[in-house]
N, C-alpha and C positions, 0 to 999 in steps of 0.2 A: 094333753095339754090345747088350751085353744089360742089360737093366733088370728089376730086381726088382719092379717097381710102377711104373705110368702112373697119371698127376693129371690129367684133363682138367679145362682152365680153371684159369687163376694166379690167380681174383681174391681174395680177405681168407682162403677156408675152403682153395680149392686149394693157394695157395702156404703156406699153416699147414699144411696136410696134407704135403704135400713135406717140408716142411723138416724135421719132425717125425719123419719116414720115415728123410730123410737124418742126421739126428741120432743115429740108432739103427742106423745101419750101412747101410741098405739103397742099393741103387741105383735113384736117380728120374730119371724123367723128367716132364717139366710141359709139358703143351702148351696153346695158345691159340688162337685163330682170328686173335688182334692179331696185330702186328711184337708183339717183347720191350717196345720203348719205349713203348708202349702200353696190353699184355696188362696185369692187376689192377686191382684196386680205383681209381678213383679218387675216394675220397671216404674218412674218417676214419667208422665209425659206433660210436662210443663204444669204441675202441681206444686202447691209451694209447699215444702218438707212441713214446716208449722201443720201444714191443714192435715195430713198422717200421722202427725203426733196428735194433733186434737181430737182425732178422728178413732186415736188409739189402730191405727195402722200398721204394720211392721213393716217394714222398709227392708229394700236388699241387705244381704250380707257382704263388708268392706270388698274392694276389687283381690282378687287370688284366689280365694275362697271357693268361686264359684266358678273361674276361669274366666271375670267377665268384669267389664269396667264398669264403675258408679259415674254415671255422669249427673252434674247437680245443672241446673238451670234457675234462672229468674237474678232479682238484683241482691245478695247479701244486705243483712240488716233492712229491710223494708216488709212488710207483712201486706 
C-alpha cells in the first residue's frame, strides 16, 4: 500500500497531524512504538475534551482504574 505521508508518533501532535492530513484527502499512515491500545497521549493538556471525541482519540480510563486522577481543564459548556 502507498501513502502520501507517514507520521511518526501517535501522541497529541502526531494524531492531530495525521487527522488533519487525512481530512485533506491524503493517504496517511501513523506509526508508534506502542500497540494501538496504548499509543497516544494519556492526558489532556489543555485540549478541550470534545476535540478528542471529534478526532476519535480515546481518553484515559476513569480514576482508580490506572491508579491516577482524571483532571479536566476548561470552561464547562463552551466549545
